[in-house]
C-alpha positions as CSV (number, residue, x, y, z in Angstrom):
1,M,0.0,0.0,0.0
2,C,1.1,3.6,-0.6
3,E,3.4,4.7,2.2
4,Q,2.8,8.4,1.5
5,E,6.4,8.9,0.2
6,G,4.8,9.7,-3.2
7,S,1.8,11.7,-4.1
8,L,-1.7,10.4,-4.5
9,I,-3.0,11.3,-8.0
10,F,-6.6,11.6,-9.1
11,L,-7.3,9.9,-12.4
12,T,-10.5,10.0,-14.5
13,C,-11.9,7.2,-16.7
14,P,-12.5,8.6,-20.2
15,N,-15.4,6.2,-20.7
16,C,-17.6,6.7,-17.6
17,G,-16.1,9.7,-16.0
18,K,-15.5,8.1,-12.6
19,L,-12.4,9.0,-10.5
20,V,-9.9,6.7,-8.9
21,L,-6.9,7.6,-6.8
22,A,-3.4,6.3,-7.8
23,C,-0.3,6.2,-5.6
24,E,2.6,7.8,-7.5
25,E,5.1,5.8,-5.5
26,E,4.1,2.2,-6.2
27,G,1.0,2.2,-8.4
28,S,-1.7,1.2,-6.0
29,L,-5.2,2.2,-7.1
30,F,-8.0,3.1,-4.8
31,L,-11.7,2.7,-5.7
32,N,-13.0,5.4,-3.3
33,P,-10.7,8.5,-3.0
34,K,-12.3,9.1,0.4
35,N,-11.6,5.6,1.7
36,L,-8.1,4.3,1.1
37,K,-9.0,0.9,2.5
38,Q,-10.8,0.1,-0.7
39,Q,-7.8,-0.8,-2.8
40,I,-8.2,-2.1,-6.3
41,S,-6.6,-5.5,-7.0
42,W,-4.6,-4.2,-10.0
43,S,-2.1,-1.3,-10.3
44,C,-1.2,1.6,-12.6
45,D,2.4,2.8,-12.9
46,I,1.7,6.5,-13.7
47,W,5.4,7.1,-14.3
48,Q,5.0,4.9,-17.4
49,S,1.4,5.3,-18.5
50,T,-2.1,6.0,-17.0
51,F,-3.5,3.1,-19.0
52,T,-5.5,0.9,-16.7
53,K,-8.9,-0.8,-16.2
54,C,-11.8,1.1,-14.8
55,P,-13.3,-0.7,-11.7
56,Y,-16.6,0.9,-12.5
57,C,-17.2,0.2,-16.2
58,N,-14.3,-2.4,-16.9
59,T,-13.0,-0.4,-19.8
60,Q,-9.3,-0.6,-20.4
61,R,-8.1,2.8,-21.6
62,E,-5.6,5.6,-20.9
63,F,-7.0,7.6,-17.9
64,G,-6.7,11.3,-17.8
65,F,-5.5,13.4,-14.8
66,S,-8.6,14.7,-13.0
67,T,-9.6,18.3,-13.2
68,N,-10.2,20.5,-10.2
69,E,-13.9,20.5,-11.0
70,E,-14.1,16.7,-11.1
71,I,-12.2,16.4,-7.8
72,Q,-14.4,19.1,-6.1
73,Q,-17.6,17.3,-7.3
74,L,-16.5,14.4,-5.1
75,G,-16.6,16.8,-2.1
76,F,-12.9,17.6,-1.8
77,D,-11.8,21.2,-1.1
78,Q,-8.8,22.4,-3.1
79,K,-6.9,22.7,0.2
80,E,-7.2,18.9,0.7
81,Y,-5.6,18.0,-2.7
82,G,-3.9,21.0,-4.2
């Protein structure tokens, strides 16, 4: 699990628009950005690519980095992630 030595990065599925959280340090993916106990069983090495499988719609595509608006729609304040 992410040991907080790297950053946690919000990624957005280009197919369904859902967000996941990726650990920059070792590639762990988290289903619910507000609950880091819900880790996804596969990883994403964002240093190489943001190509991964969406846990919501099962599409395998290149994820985009989430926008401020997308992150704030989840209930995060910019002070919490920016």
